[in-house]
Structure formats: C-alpha cells, structure tokens
VOSE-214304 format. One record per residue: residue number from 0; residue in three letters; x, y, z of N, C-alpha, C, O, CB in turn. Coordinates in nm, 4 decimals, padded with zeros to 6 digits, always signed. Glycine has a CB too. Example, Ala and Ser with C-alpha at 12.3 -4.5 7.8 and 13.67 -1.06 7.14 Angstrom:
BEGIN
 num residu   n.east  n.north     n.up  ca.east ca.north    ca.up   c.east  c.north     c.up   o.east  o.north     o.up  cb.east cb.north    cb.up
   0    ALA +01.3190 -00.5690 +00.7800 +01.2300 -00.4500 +00.7800 +01.3200 -00.3300 +00.7800 +01.4236 -00.3319 +00.8465 +01.1308 -00.4473 +00.9046
   1    SER +01.2850 -00.2250 +00.7080 +01.3670 -00.1060 +00.7140 +01.2900 +00.0030 +00.7870 +01.3409 +00.1138 +00.8039 +01.4084 -00.0598 +00.5725
This chain:
BEGIN
 num residu   n.east  n.north     n.up  ca.east ca.north    ca.up   c.east  c.north     c.up   o.east  o.north     o.up  cb.east cb.north    cb.up
   0    MET -03.1058 +01.7390 +00.4836 -03.2085 +01.8038 +00.4041 -03.1603 +01.8151 +00.2602 -03.0486 +01.8607 +00.2358 -03.2438 +01.9428 +00.4617
   1    THR -03.2410 +01.7752 +00.1671 -03.2056 +01.7770 +00.0265 -03.2843 +01.8868 -00.0431 -03.4043 +01.9024 -00.0206 -03.2321 +01.6399 -00.0393
   2    GLY -03.2146 +01.9640 -00.1291 -03.2810 +02.0705 -00.2016 -03.2180 +02.0897 -00.3374 -03.1057 +02.0452 -00.3609 -03.2766 +02.1997 -00.1228
   3    SER -03.2885 +02.1551 -00.4265 -03.2330 +02.1820 -00.5579 -03.1197 +02.2818 -00.5460 -03.1188 +02.3661 -00.4564 -03.3409 +02.2339 -00.6534
   4    ILE -03.0241 +02.2716 -00.6372 -02.9087 +02.3603 -00.6330 -02.8933 +02.4335 -00.7642 -02.9434 +02.3908 -00.8682 -02.7820 +02.2824 -00.6010
   5    SER -02.8234 +02.5438 -00.7570 -02.8004 +02.6224 -00.8781 -02.6750 +02.5743 -00.9494 -02.6023 +02.4897 -00.8972 -02.7885 +02.7719 -00.8444
   6    GLN -02.6496 +02.6272 -01.0673 -02.5343 +02.5894 -01.1484 -02.4039 +02.6137 -01.0740 -02.3107 +02.5343 -01.0867 -02.5345 +02.6664 -01.2798
   7    LYS -02.3948 +02.7231 -00.9954 -02.2703 +02.7548 -00.9255 -02.2403 +02.6562 -00.8135 -02.1255 +02.6458 -00.7703 -02.2767 +02.8952 -00.8692
   8    ASP -02.3410 +02.5835 -00.7654 -02.3216 +02.4877 -00.6571 -02.2866 +02.3477 -00.7067 -02.2557 +02.2596 -00.6265 -02.4455 +02.4812 -00.5725
   9    LEU -02.2910 +02.3264 -00.8385 -02.2635 +02.1940 -00.8914 -02.1171 +02.1584 -00.8744 -02.0328 +02.2476 -00.8648 -02.3028 +02.1859 -01.0381
  10    PRO -02.0848 +02.0287 -00.8703 -01.9464 +01.9872 -00.8545 -01.8607 +02.0368 -00.9706 -01.9098 +02.0587 -01.0813 -01.9377 +01.8352 -00.8435
  11    THR -01.7326 +02.0538 -00.9431 -01.6434 +02.1065 -01.0438 -01.5381 +02.0048 -01.0834 -01.5013 +01.9176 -01.0048 -01.5778 +02.2326 -00.9944
  12    ILE -01.4908 +02.0170 -01.2050 -01.3790 +01.9386 -01.2555 -01.2784 +02.0378 -01.3088 -01.3071 +02.1111 -01.4034 -01.4235 +01.8354 -01.3659
  13    GLY -01.1618 +02.0407 -01.2496 -01.0584 +02.1332 -01.2933 -01.0990 +02.2784 -01.2779 -01.0566 +02.3625 -01.3572 -01.0231 +02.1062 -01.4359
  14    GLY -01.1810 +02.3108 -01.1769 -01.2204 +02.4482 -01.1523 -01.3430 +02.4934 -01.2304 -01.3961 +02.6015 -01.2052 -01.1075 +02.5372 -01.1840
  15    ARG -01.3887 +02.4110 -01.3256 -01.5078 +02.4465 -01.4034 -01.6248 +02.3606 -01.3560 -01.6062 +02.2464 -01.3139 -01.4830 +02.4270 -01.5571
  16    SER -01.7418 +02.4153 -01.3630 -01.8607 +02.3411 -01.3235 -01.8898 +02.2311 -01.4250 -01.8948 +02.2561 -01.5455 -01.9817 +02.4355 -01.3099
  17    SER -01.9090 +02.1088 -01.3750 -01.9380 +01.9977 -01.4653 -02.0835 +02.0034 -01.5102 -02.1138 +01.9702 -01.6248 -01.9079 +01.8625 -01.3972
  18    GLY -02.1758 +02.0457 -01.4199 -02.3156 +02.0598 -01.4544 -02.3882 +01.9303 -01.4780 -02.5036 +01.9323 -01.5209 -02.3277 +02.1425 -01.5728
  19    ALA -02.3245 +01.8160 -01.4514 -02.3883 +01.6900 -01.4813 -02.3375 +01.5794 -01.3901 -02.2297 +01.5882 -01.3311 -02.3657 +01.6531 -01.6261
  20    CYS -02.4188 +01.4754 -01.3807 -02.3811 +01.3556 -01.3070 -02.2677 +01.2855 -01.3809 -02.2757 +01.2692 -01.5027 -02.5029 +01.2605 -01.2889
  21    PRO -02.1622 +01.2435 -01.3109 -02.0521 +01.1750 -01.3793 -02.0898 +01.0362 -01.4278 -02.0177 +00.9777 -01.5087 -01.9332 +01.1650 -01.2879
  22    HIS -02.2020 +00.9818 -01.3798 -02.2434 +00.8472 -01.4179 -02.3316 +00.8447 -01.5424 -02.3114 +00.7634 -01.6326 -02.3163 +00.7825 -01.3036
  23    CYS -02.4310 +00.9363 -01.5460 -02.5267 +00.9317 -01.6577 -02.5290 +01.0604 -01.7401 -02.5863 +01.0621 -01.8490 -02.6657 +00.9039 -01.6049
  24    GLY -02.4677 +01.1686 -01.6899 -02.4647 +01.2937 -01.7637 -02.5855 +01.3835 -01.7406 -02.5939 +01.4914 -01.7992 -02.4532 +01.2646 -01.9078
  25    CYS -02.6781 +01.3414 -01.6571 -02.7979 +01.4194 -01.6292 -02.7619 +01.5446 -01.5504 -02.6748 +01.5397 -01.4635 -02.9010 +01.3351 -01.5523
  26    SER -02.8274 +01.6566 -01.5793 -02.7976 +01.7813 -01.5092 -02.8909 +01.8053 -01.3902 -02.8778 +01.9066 -01.3216 -02.8070 +01.8980 -01.6057
  27    ARG -02.9835 +01.7146 -01.3651 -03.0737 +01.7292 -01.2502 -03.0070 +01.6679 -01.1271 -03.0204 +01.5487 -01.0997 -03.2126 +01.6611 -01.2780
  28    VAL -02.9347 +01.7528 -01.0538 -02.8543 +01.7092 -00.9402 -02.8950 +01.7883 -00.8168 -02.9197 +01.9086 -00.8257 -02.7029 +01.7263 -00.9691
  29    VAL -02.9025 +01.7213 -00.7007 -02.9349 +01.7883 -00.5752 -02.8282 +01.7562 -00.4708 -02.7654 +01.6504 -00.4738 -03.0752 +01.7460 -00.5249
  30    LYS -02.8096 +01.8511 -00.3780 -02.7183 +01.8261 -00.2668 -02.7758 +01.7141 -00.1814 -02.8968 +01.7057 -00.1601 -02.6955 +01.9551 -00.1819
  31    SER -02.6868 +01.6287 -00.1331 -02.7337 +01.5146 -00.0553 -02.6298 +01.4742 +00.0486 -02.5615 +01.3730 +00.0324 -02.7658 +01.3960 -00.1474
  32    GLY -02.6177 +01.5520 +00.1536 -02.5278 +01.5169 +00.2624 -02.3831 +01.5501 +00.2348 -02.3499 +01.6142 +00.1352 -02.5396 +01.3729 +00.2922
  33    LYS -02.2983 +01.5054 +00.3244 -02.1548 +01.5286 +00.3138 -02.0820 +01.3993 +00.3425 -02.1289 +01.3149 +00.4188 -02.1086 +01.6402 +00.4103
  34    ILE -01.9653 +01.3852 +00.2794 -01.8783 +01.2708 +00.3033 -01.7606 +01.3210 +00.3848 -01.6890 +01.4116 +00.3422 -01.8311 +01.2036 +00.1688
  35    LYS -01.7404 +01.2624 +00.5018 -01.6317 +01.3066 +00.5877 -01.5261 +01.1983 +00.5948 -01.5543 +01.0834 +00.6290 -01.6831 +01.3418 +00.7284
  36    ASP -01.4030 +01.2372 +00.5617 -01.2878 +01.1493 +00.5718 -01.2114 +01.1900 +00.6969 -01.2627 +01.2679 +00.7773 -01.1973 +01.1569 +00.4435
  37    LYS -01.0926 +01.1404 +00.7148 -01.0147 +01.1725 +00.8338 -00.9933 +01.3227 +00.8499 -01.0118 +01.3761 +00.9592 -00.8809 +01.1019 +00.8285
  38    TYR -00.9545 +01.3920 +00.7421 -00.9275 +01.5353 +00.7488 -01.0118 +01.6183 +00.6525 -01.0134 +01.7409 +00.6637 -00.7830 +01.5599 +00.7212
  39    VAL -01.0806 +01.5564 +00.5598 -01.1488 +01.6274 +00.4520 -01.2990 +01.5990 +00.4552 -01.3410 +01.4852 +00.4764 -01.0897 +01.5875 +00.3156
  40    THR -01.3789 +01.7031 +00.4340 -01.5234 +01.6872 +00.4189 -01.5631 +01.7395 +00.2811 -01.5294 +01.8521 +00.2447 -01.6014 +01.7624 +00.5324
  41    LYS -01.6347 +01.6575 +00.2049 -01.6774 +01.6971 +00.0702 -01.8287 +01.6911 +00.0593 -01.8941 +01.6083 +00.1226 -01.6127 +01.6068 -00.0369
  42    GLN -01.8830 +01.7808 -00.0222 -02.0265 +01.7847 -00.0471 -02.0678 +01.6636 -00.1298 -02.0023 +01.6300 -00.2285 -02.0663 +01.9157 -00.1187
  43    GLY -02.1755 +01.5986 -00.0897 -02.2309 +01.4875 -00.1649 -02.3479 +01.5343 -00.2503 -02.4175 +01.6294 -00.2148 -02.2748 +01.3754 -00.0706
  44    TYR -02.3692 +01.4672 -00.3625 -02.4782 +01.5007 -00.4545 -02.5507 +01.3742 -00.4957 -02.4926 +01.2658 -00.4974 -02.4251 +01.5753 -00.5791
  45    LYS -02.6784 +01.3888 -00.5289 -02.7568 +01.2766 -00.5799 -02.8177 +01.3170 -00.7129 -02.8736 +01.4258 -00.7271 -02.8673 +01.2338 -00.4787
  46    CYS -02.8060 +01.2284 -00.8091 -02.8604 +01.2526 -00.9427 -03.0066 +01.2099 -00.9451 -03.0402 +01.0987 -00.9045 -02.7786 +01.1764 -01.0516
  47    LYS -03.0931 +01.2988 -00.9927 -03.2349 +01.2643 -01.0036 -03.2613 +01.1765 -01.1253 -03.3663 +01.1128 -01.1341 -03.3201 +01.3911 -01.0114
  48    GLY -03.1667 +01.1724 -01.2194 -03.1842 +01.0902 -01.3385 -03.1599 +00.9425 -01.3112 -03.2444 +00.8585 -01.3424 -03.0917 +01.1374 -01.4476
  49    CYS -03.0430 +00.9103 -01.2520 -03.0088 +00.7698 -01.2295 -03.0156 +00.7311 -01.0824 -03.0077 +00.6129 -01.0490 -02.8704 +00.7412 -01.2831
  50    GLY -03.0305 +00.8316 -00.9925 -03.0433 +00.8030 -00.8506 -02.9119 +00.7726 -00.7802 -02.9121 +00.7353 -00.6629 -03.1352 +00.6895 -00.8323
  51    ARG -02.8001 +00.7877 -00.8498 -02.6713 +00.7558 -00.7891 -02.6153 +00.8735 -00.7111 -02.6432 +00.9895 -00.7415 -02.5722 +00.7128 -00.8956
  52    PHE -02.5357 +00.8411 -00.6098 -02.4719 +00.9393 -00.5230 -02.3282 +00.9599 -00.5687 -02.2617 +00.8643 -00.6085 -02.4768 +00.8942 -00.3744
  53    PHE -02.2797 +01.0836 -00.5635 -02.1406 +01.1115 -00.5968 -02.0935 +01.2347 -00.5213 -02.1750 +01.3106 -00.4687 -02.1232 +01.1311 -00.7488
  54    VAL -01.9627 +01.2549 -00.5157 -01.9048 +01.3711 -00.4485 -01.8412 +01.4615 -00.5524 -01.8168 +01.4212 -00.6662 -01.8005 +01.3283 -00.3414
  55    GLU -01.8147 +01.5853 -00.5108 -01.7514 +01.6809 -00.6003 -01.6188 +01.6251 -00.6503 -01.5450 +01.5617 -00.5750 -01.7302 +01.8162 -00.5297
  56    ARG -01.5893 +01.6488 -00.7766 -01.4666 +01.5986 -00.8383 -01.3646 +01.7115 -00.8444 -01.3896 +01.8164 -00.9037 -01.4943 +01.5414 -00.9806
  57    ASP -01.2483 +01.6884 -00.7816 -01.1450 +01.7912 -00.7829 -01.0071 +01.7355 -00.8177 -00.9074 +01.8070 -00.8070 -01.1395 +01.8597 -00.6488
  58    GLY -01.0003 +01.6103 -00.8587 -00.8727 +01.5494 -00.8923 -00.8043 +01.4857 -00.7725 -00.7012 +01.4203 -00.7882 -00.7822 +01.6516 -00.9531
  59    PHE -00.8594 +01.5036 -00.6538 -00.8003 +01.4482 -00.5332 -00.9002 +01.3582 -00.4621 -00.9098 +01.3603 -00.3394 -00.7528 +01.5601 -00.4400
  60    GLU -00.9747 +01.2791 -00.5389 -01.0706 +01.1885 -00.4803 -00.9965 +01.0789 -00.4038 -00.8861 +01.0397 -00.4415 -01.1622 +01.1282 -00.5887
  61    ALA -01.0570 +01.0309 -00.2983 -01.0038 +00.9225 -00.2153 -00.8694 +00.9590 -00.1518 -00.7865 +00.8710 -00.1285 -00.9885 +00.7959 -00.2988
  62    ARG -00.8474 +01.0847 -00.1242 -00.7263 +01.1307 -00.0547 -00.7647 +01.1696 +00.0867 -00.8652 +01.2376 +00.1075 -00.6589 +01.2512 -00.1295
  63    THR -00.6858 +01.1271 +00.1838 -00.7125 +01.1555 +00.3245 -00.6820 +01.3001 +00.3596 -00.7535 +01.3615 +00.4388 -00.6313 +01.0628 +00.4130
  64    TYR -00.5763 +01.3546 +00.3012 -00.5324 +01.4900 +00.3346 -00.5946 +01.5922 +00.2398 -00.6286 +01.5579 +00.1266 -00.3793 +01.4995 +00.3296
  65    PRO -00.6101 +01.7165 +00.2838 -00.6658 +01.8212 +00.1971 -00.5765 +01.8467 +00.0760 -00.4545 +01.8320 +00.0830 -00.6847 +01.9514 +00.2762
  66    LYS -00.6390 +01.8849 -00.0345 -00.5626 +01.9071 -00.1572 -00.4602 +02.0182 -00.1414 -00.3565 +02.0145 -00.2076 -00.6562 +01.9400 -00.2717
  67    GLU -00.4850 +02.1164 -00.0568 -00.3894 +02.2250 -00.0351 -00.2592 +02.1712 +00.0231 -00.1510 +02.2174 -00.0131 -00.4492 +02.3317 +00.0582
  68    VAL -00.2694 +02.0735 +00.1133 -00.1508 +02.0129 +00.1732 -00.0742 +01.9330 +00.0679 +00.0484 +01.9408 +00.0607 -00.1899 +01.9221 +00.2925
  69    ILE -00.1461 +01.8568 -00.0133 -00.0813 +01.7767 -00.1180 -00.0100 +01.8677 -00.2173 +00.1033 +01.8397 -00.2563 -00.1848 +01.6879 -00.1913
  70    LEU -00.0748 +01.9758 -00.2585 -00.0118 +02.0690 -00.3519 +00.1104 +02.1362 -00.2905 +00.2097 +02.1587 -00.3597 -00.1121 +02.1746 -00.3966
  71    GLN +00.1045 +02.1683 -00.1629 +00.2193 +02.2276 -00.0939 +00.3358 +02.1293 -00.0916 +00.4503 +02.1685 -00.1140 +00.1813 +02.2691 +00.0499
  72    VAL +00.3078 +02.0031 -00.0650 +00.4117 +01.8995 -00.0646 +00.4754 +01.8893 -00.2027 +00.5977 +01.8804 -00.2137 +00.3528 +01.7623 -00.0221
  73    LEU +00.3941 +01.8905 -00.3084 +00.4483 +01.8813 -00.4439 +00.5367 +02.0011 -00.4772 +00.6408 +01.9856 -00.5409 +00.3349 +01.8705 -00.5454
  74    ARG +00.4961 +02.1195 -00.4347 +00.5786 +02.2396 -00.4583 +00.7125 +02.2292 -00.3854 +00.8175 +02.2589 -00.4424 +00.5034 +02.3669 -00.4124
  75    LEU +00.7080 +02.1871 -00.2598 +00.8305 +02.1757 -00.1809 +00.9231 +02.0677 -00.2364 +01.0446 +02.0868 -00.2421 +00.7966 +02.1453 -00.0352
  76    ARG +00.8666 +01.9559 -00.2767 +00.9477 +01.8483 -00.3354 +01.0081 +01.8937 -00.4677 +01.1218 +01.8589 -00.4996 +00.8626 +01.7208 -00.3565
  77    GLY +00.9330 +01.9707 -00.5439 +00.9838 +02.0246 -00.6700 +01.0995 +02.1212 -00.6495 +01.1841 +02.1366 -00.7376 +00.8726 +02.0940 -00.7448
  78    LYS +01.1036 +02.1867 -00.5332 +01.2146 +02.2773 -00.5001 +01.3355 +02.2023 -00.4470 +01.4399 +02.2626 -00.4222 +01.1698 +02.3804 -00.3977
  79    GLY +01.3225 +02.0702 -00.4292 +01.4359 +01.9891 -00.3867 +01.4471 +01.9648 -00.2379 +01.5512 +01.9172 -00.1928 +01.5586 +02.0518 -00.4322
  80    LEU +01.3457 +01.9948 -00.1598 +01.3519 +01.9711 -00.0158 +01.3452 +01.8221 +00.0149 +01.2820 +01.7449 -00.0572 +01.2381 +02.0450 +00.0556
  81    SER +01.4111 +01.7835 +00.1224 +01.4099 +01.6434 +00.1647 +01.2738 +01.6083 +00.2250 +01.1945 +01.6961 +00.2588 +01.5232 +01.6160 +00.2669
  82    LEU +01.2494 +01.4792 +00.2373 +01.1224 +01.4345 +00.2952 +01.1090 +01.4817 +00.4398 +01.0002 +01.5206 +00.4823 +01.1111 +01.2811 +00.2882
  83    ALA +01.2186 +01.4787 +00.5157 +01.2144 +01.5231 +00.6556 +01.1793 +01.6712 +00.6649 +01.0991 +01.7106 +00.7496 +01.3494 +01.4966 +00.7245
  84    LYS +01.2387 +01.7536 +00.5785 +01.2090 +01.8971 +00.5806 +01.0648 +01.9240 +00.5374 +00.9979 +02.0112 +00.5928 +01.3065 +01.9733 +00.4894
  85    ILE +01.0181 +01.8492 +00.4391 +00.8786 +01.8647 +00.3943 +00.7838 +01.8276 +00.5076 +00.6883 +01.9000 +00.5359 +00.8502 +01.7766 +00.2689
  86    ARG +00.8106 +01.7151 +00.5719 +00.7253 +01.6692 +00.6819 +00.7214 +01.7723 +00.7946 +00.6149 +01.8014 +00.8491 +00.7752 +01.5337 +00.7358
  87    ASP +00.8386 +01.8277 +00.8297 +00.8443 +01.9302 +00.9347 +00.7675 +02.0556 +00.8943 +00.6941 +02.1124 +00.9751 +00.9899 +01.9663 +00.9662
  88    PHE +00.7842 +02.0987 +00.7697 +00.7144 +02.2181 +00.7208 +00.5630 +02.1992 +00.7276 +00.4908 +02.2868 +00.7752 +00.7573 +02.2502 +00.5763
  89    ILE +00.5154 +02.0836 +00.6793 +00.3713 +02.0556 +00.6785 +00.3182 +02.0512 +00.8222 +00.2082 +02.0996 +00.8489 +00.3416 +01.9212 +00.6052
  90    TYR +00.3952 +01.9939 +00.9141 +00.3499 +01.9906 +01.0529 +00.3436 +02.1311 +01.1123 +00.2479 +02.1642 +01.1823 +00.4423 +01.9021 +01.1368
  91    GLN +00.4439 +02.2133 +01.0854 +00.4475 +02.3488 +01.1405 +00.3358 +02.4374 +01.0850 +00.2793 +02.5188 +01.1580 +00.5820 +02.4124 +01.1117
  92    HIS +00.3042 +02.4219 +00.9570 +00.2078 +02.5117 +00.8932 +00.0650 +02.4569 +00.8875 -00.0309 +02.5340 +00.8857 +00.2536 +02.5426 +00.7545
  93    HIS +00.0507 +02.3253 +00.8847 -00.0831 +02.2663 +00.8706 -00.1198 +02.1692 +00.9829 -00.2349 +02.1269 +00.9935 -00.0928 +02.1947 +00.7389
  94    GLU -00.0216 +02.1340 +01.0666 -00.0396 +02.0399 +01.1777 -00.0833 +01.9009 +01.1335 -00.1615 +01.8351 +01.2020 -00.1404 +02.0945 +01.2742
  95    TYR -00.0326 +01.8565 +01.0188 -00.0507 +01.7194 +00.9717 +00.0863 +01.6533 +00.9701 +00.1880 +01.7203 +00.9519 -00.1183 +01.7150 +00.8294
  96    ARG +00.0888 +01.5217 +00.9892 +00.2137 +01.4467 +00.9846 +00.2017 +01.3321 +00.8839 +00.1827 +01.2171 +00.9236 +00.2501 +01.3925 +01.1250
  97    PRO +00.2125 +01.3619 +00.7552 +00.2069 +01.2526 +00.6575 +00.3350 +01.1691 +00.6625 +00.4438 +01.2225 +00.6837 +00.1850 +01.3083 +00.5150
  98    ALA +00.3214 +01.0411 +00.6434 +00.4366 +00.9512 +00.6410 +00.5181 +00.9745 +00.5142 +00.4668 +01.0265 +00.4152 +00.3913 +00.8035 +00.6498
  99    ASP +00.6449 +00.9356 +00.5182 +00.7303 +00.9485 +00.3994 +00.6711 +00.8734 +00.2807 +00.6762 +00.9211 +00.1673 +00.8718 +00.8963 +00.4291
 100    SER +00.6149 +00.7559 +00.3074 +00.5560 +00.6777 +00.1986 +00.4366 +00.7503 +00.1366 +00.4128 +00.7393 +00.0164 +00.5129 +00.5397 +00.2496
 101    THR +00.3620 +00.8240 +00.2182 +00.2481 +00.9014 +00.1683 +00.2972 +01.0151 +00.0794 +00.2419 +01.0387 -00.0280 +00.1639 +00.9573 +00.2856
 102    ILE +00.4004 +01.0849 +00.1239 +00.4571 +01.1941 +00.0445 +00.5086 +01.1415 -00.0884 +00.4832 +01.2017 -00.1927 +00.5704 +01.2644 +00.1214
 103    LEU +00.5806 +01.0303 -00.0860 +00.6333 +00.9728 -00.2104 +00.5213 +00.9262 -00.3021 +00.5332 +00.9364 -00.4242 +00.7269 +00.8560 -00.1796
 104    ASP +00.4123 +00.8748 -00.2446 +00.2968 +00.8354 -00.3258 +00.2366 +00.9559 -00.3963 +00.2027 +00.9479 -00.5144 +00.1907 +00.7669 -00.2388
 105    TRP +00.2227 +01.0682 -00.3250 +00.1700 +01.1902 -00.3863 +00.2601 +01.2361 -00.4996 +00.2118 +01.2720 -00.6070 +00.1554 +01.3016 -00.2817
 106    VAL +00.3904 +01.2353 -00.4765 +00.4848 +01.2804 -00.5795 +00.4739 +01.1912 -00.7026 +00.4713 +01.2402 -00.8154 +00.6302 +01.2801 -00.5254
 107    LYS +00.4675 +01.0601 -00.6806 +00.4580 +00.9671 -00.7935 +00.3254 +00.9817 -00.8670 +00.3216 +00.9825 -00.9901 +00.4749 +00.8231 -00.7453
 108    ARG +00.2175 +00.9930 -00.7916 +00.0840 +00.9990 -00.8512 +00.0578 +01.1303 -00.9255 +00.0050 +01.1285 -01.0367 -00.0206 +00.9801 -00.7436
 109    TYR +00.0937 +01.2430 -00.8659 +00.0540 +01.3716 -00.9213 +00.1614 +01.4412 -01.0034 +00.1282 +01.5267 -01.0855 +00.0125 +01.4607 -00.8118
 110    SER +00.2866 +01.4086 -00.9851 +00.3885 +01.4785 -01.0624 +00.3810 +01.4408 -01.2099 +00.4075 +01.5252 -01.2955 +00.5274 +01.4477 -01.0073
 111    LYS +00.3465 +01.3190 -01.2413 +00.3356 +01.2780 -01.3814 +00.2113 +01.3350 -01.4476 +00.2143 +01.3705 -01.5654 +00.3343 +01.1265 -01.3919
 112    THR +00.1018 +01.3442 -01.3727 -00.0219 +01.3924 -01.4325 -00.0328 +01.5442 -01.4314 -00.0926 +01.6019 -01.5223 -00.1395 +01.3330 -01.3608
 113    GLN +00.0236 +01.6100 -01.3307 +00.0104 +01.7539 -01.3180 +00.1342 +01.8289 -01.3674 +00.1234 +01.9232 -01.4458 -00.0171 +01.7897 -01.1744
 114    ILE +00.2517 +01.7862 -01.3206 +00.3748 +01.8579 -01.3505 +00.4337 +01.8144 -01.4843 +00.4839 +01.8978 -01.5596 +00.4764 +01.8365 -01.2394
 115    GLY +00.4280 +01.6843 -01.5149 +00.4870 +01.6309 -01.6375 +00.4368 +01.6981 -01.7643 +00.5191 +01.7463 -01.8421 +00.4602 +01.4848 -01.6460
 116    PRO +00.3054 +01.7042 -01.7898 +00.2554 +01.7689 -01.9107 +00.2939 +01.9169 -01.9194 +00.3217 +01.9668 -02.0285 +00.1052 +01.7554 -01.9171
 117    ALA +00.2960 +01.9869 -01.8070 +00.3348 +02.1280 -01.8084 +00.4818 +02.1415 -01.8453 +00.5195 +02.2340 -01.9171 +00.3077 +02.1938 -01.6715
 118    CYS +00.5636 +02.0514 -01.7976 +00.7061 +02.0533 -01.8274 +00.7290 +02.0279 -01.9760 +00.8122 +02.0943 -02.0378 +00.7808 +01.9488 -01.7425
 119    GLU +00.6563 +01.9325 -02.0340 +00.6713 +01.9005 -02.1756 +00.6282 +02.0161 -02.2648 +00.6858 +02.0362 -02.3717 +00.5910 +01.7765 -02.2099
 120    ARG +00.5268 +02.0931 -02.2220 +00.4826 +02.2075 -02.3020 +00.5892 +02.3166 -02.3045 +00.6058 +02.3854 -02.4053 +00.3507 +02.2638 -02.2470
 121    GLN +00.6613 +02.3324 -02.1940 +00.7626 +02.4370 -02.1873 +00.8850 +02.4017 -02.2708 +00.9394 +02.4884 -02.3393 +00.8033 +02.4614 -02.0430
 122    ASP +00.9297 +02.2760 -02.2665 +01.0495 +02.2338 -02.3385 +01.0279 +02.0932 -02.3922 +01.0538 +01.9968 -02.3201 +01.1751 +02.2393 -02.2470
 123    PRO +00.9811 +02.0773 -02.5169 +00.9498 +01.9458 -02.5713 +01.0707 +01.8529 -02.5812 +01.0545 +01.7309 -02.5795 +00.8886 +01.9614 -02.7064
 124    GLU +01.1924 +01.9090 -02.5916 +01.3139 +01.8278 -02.6047 +01.3548 +01.7645 -02.4718 +01.4196 +01.6598 -02.4702 +01.4284 +01.9130 -02.6585
 125    ARG +01.3173 +01.8273 -02.3608 +01.3598 +01.7824 -02.2286 +01.2778 +01.6621 -02.1838 +01.1563 +01.6578 -02.2032 +01.3473 +01.8963 -02.1264
 126    LYS +01.3451 +01.5651 -02.1242 +01.2772 +01.4483 -02.0689 +01.2360 +01.4795 -01.9261 +01.3215 +01.5090 -01.8425 +01.3682 +01.3218 -02.0742
 127    CYS +01.1067 +01.4737 -01.8965 +01.0560 +01.5010 -01.7625 +01.0334 +01.3699 -01.6903 +00.9782 +01.2761 -01.7478 +00.9255 +01.5838 -01.7677
 128    THR +01.0752 +01.3623 -01.5654 +01.0554 +01.2387 -01.4897 +00.9634 +01.2629 -01.3751 +00.9340 +01.1707 -01.2990 +01.1871 +01.1827 -01.4396
C-alpha cells in the first residue's frame, strides 16, 4: 500500500532528513514497499516527480549486515582486538558470523571515510591510516 508521508518519514542522510529524491531532488516522495536483504530490511520510496524507486540513505547502502554490527566491528578493531576476538564478540552479542575478509573490508571502507577525517581534525600533524 502506497501513501503520502510526512517530513519525519523521509529518508535520512547522516541523521538529517534529506526531504528529496536523490535522483531528481523532488520532495514529492511516497513510501513504496520494503527492500529485504539477508539481515537488513530498509524502507523503499518512490518519487512522484521522476517515478524512480530508492531506499533510505544511511551510508551503509548495499551492506548485508546491519549498520550497528558494522559500527561495533569498527569500534572493536579500533581498540586493537584481533579478527578472531571480534568475530567471537559479534557472534556472542549479535549472532552473526562475518568472515575475516568481510571485517577487513569494513575496516578499509569505513575507517578512511568515518574515522580518518575525525582523526585529522583532532591532530592535523598526525598521519592517520
């Protein structure tokens, strides 16, 4: 069932409401089903301006695991835990078993975009990797 939505229901980017279609910028957007991945379900939207379908934007598009799990992995890796300890922790607390290659992909993908800029703001002289 498709219906009009309010501003608070619109997809968000970085925690703020985008209020517009990412394709054409039109603000006439309606809920239109859900996209279900292996572990994650996201709200789908349809733009009345261009007719295109899109999902909420949260920085973790096309990720199989929930963003909370990915963020937990990044925090644990930042504290220096080994991949085996991270994998065990995630299984005990979230009941997911990401592969080592998946964990390393998350660290490579998100540490530069999320952690790197924050590190540079704190100490511009320090080289962040």
